[in-house]
N, C-alpha and C positions, 0 to 999 in steps of 0.2 A: 644658630647651628642646625636647628631642626629644618629651617628653610633650605639650607645648603644640602642637607641629606636628601630632601625631596627632589632636588635637581641632580645631585651627584650620583645617586644610586641608579636612576634610569639611564643616565649617560654611560655609566660603567657597565650596566647590564646589557645595554643595546648591542654592544660589540659582540658579546657572546651569543646573544639571540641570533644575530645575523650570521655568525660563523656556523652556528648549529643548523640553521636553515640551509645554508650552502652545502653542508655535509650531507644532509638528507636529499638534497636535489642532485648532488654529484657524488654518490657513494663510491663509485669506482675510483675516481680521482683521489678522494680522501683515503681510501684503502691503500692505494699505491704509495701515498705519502707516509702512512702509518706502518706499512708492512715491515720495513727494515728495523724500525724502532721496536716494534712488537717482538720481532725475532731476537733482538738483543736482550730484551727483558726476559723472554722465555728461556734463553740460554743461562740466565742467572736464577730465575724463579721458575721452576718446573710447573707450578700451578698456573702459570700464564700461557702455557702451550695451547690451551683451547682457544684463547683470544688470538694468538698468533696464527692459528690454523684458519680462522675466519675473520680476516682483516676488514672485509666489507661490512659484516654484521657489527663488528666492534666499532667501526667508524660511525655507523648509524646509531648505535647505542650512545656513543659519546656525543653525537649531534643532538640527540633527544635530551640528554642530561644538560647540555649547554643551554638549550632552549628553556627547559623547566627551571633550572637554577638561575639563569639570567633573568627570566620573567619574575621569579620570586624576589630576587634582589631589587629589580626595578620597581616593583610595587610595594616593597617593604615587608614581605611575608617571610619570616624566619631569615632575615638578611645575613646574620652571622653564619648560619649553617649553609646558606646558599653561597656565600663568599668562600667558605672553606671548601665546598664541593668544587667550585670553579677553580680554586687554587690547584687542586689535584689534577683536574682535567687540563688546565692551562699549561701546567708544567710538562705534561706528556705531549700536548700539541706543539708547544714551543720547541721542545727537543726534536720532535719529528720534523717540524718545519725547518729547523736549523740543519739537520742532517740531510734532508732531501733537496735543499736549495742548490740550484746549478751554480757551478763555480768555473765557468769557461772563460770569462773575461774579468777584467778589473772592476767593471761596473757590477757584475754579479756579486763579487766579494763585498763591495760597498753596500749593495742592497741587502745582503745577508746580515751585515753588521747593524744596519738600520732596523731591520726586522727584529733582530735579537734585542736591541735596545728598547724597541717599542713593547716587546713581550715582557721584558723585565719591568718596565714601567707599569704595565697593566698588573703584573704580579704584585708589585708594591701597593697599588691601589686596592687590590683584593685583600692583601694582608691587613691594611688599615681597616677595611670594611669588616674583616673577620673578627677583629678585636674591639670594634666600636660598640660601646654599651649604650649608645644614644643618651648619654648623660646620666644613666642609672649606675649605681655602684654594683660591684660584683656580689655574687651569692654569699661568699664567705664573709664579706664586710657587712652585708645586711643582717646575717645571722648573729654576728657578734654585736652589732649595734642594737638589735632587738633584745638580746639577752641582757646587755648593760642597762638599757632603758627599763626593762621589766624589773631588774634587781633594784634600780634606783627608786622606782615607784613602790616596790615591795617594802623597802626599808622605811620609806616615809609612812606608808600605811601601818607598818609594825610599830613605829614610834607613837603614832596617834592612838593605836589600839592599846598599847601598854599603859599609856597615861590614863586612858578611860578605865582600864581594869584596876589600876591602883586606887582609883576612887571607890571601887567596890570592895576592896579589902586585899590583904596580903595573899590569901589563898587563891583568889581569882588571878592576881598578878603573876604569882609563881606558876600557876597552871598555864597561863597564856604564854609566859616566857619559854616554858618547856615545849609547848606547841610550836612557837616561833622558831626555836632551835631546830626542831625536827623538820619544819618546813624549809628552813635555809639549807639543810643538808640535802633534802629532796630536790630543791631548786638548783643547787650546785651540781648535783648529779645529772639533772636534766640539761643543764647548761653545757656540761662537758659532752654529753651525748649529742646535743645539737651541733656543737662545734665539730665533733668527729664526723657527723653526717655531712656537714657543709664542706669539710675538707675532702671527704671521700667523693662527694659530687663534683668538686672542683678538679680532683685528680682524674675522674672518669671523663670529664669534659676535655681535659688536656690530652688524654689517651686517644679520644675520638678525633681530636684535632690533628694529632700526630699521624694517625692512620690515614686520614684524608690527605694530609700533606705528603 
């Protein structure tokens, strides 16, 4: 699977790098394609009016983002974040390309549908790349696994220590059991806090993903 990633990521990223370079080389053409879509977005989201007012600059920024994120995905640097970024940019570009496509002939309609299908396929590939953990489990699973393993080791250590203390006498055994009870309470509290922190981190990651999407 790792070998597949080494080939798949550069192949997926190369398309966006190329498109980004083309946008920077032909900003006027890219601005014309984006203009109508940006105006539509600005009519719904007032905060986007500044973007709609400068379509050429917006096209150049999007081109730069495509090059940076495409390169990061291709070389495997923060691939999930790069894929999420490209998902957001690709959605905007796909919609703009779909809206601005000429529909004067039947061939134009067929070409528009083919382009839309291609863009949807790329979006699917980005979606897979965005959730690909490269064989590693999620943060919440790792936190829970570590806590369970630590508890298991702690229980084994406690049993051995209690047996050792019993050989020293009842007072030592009772004192150790009291300490062990307090330690378990503290560990349980720490475990709960760790799980809460892991869940909070997972929620923040989902929110960031939704914002990009």
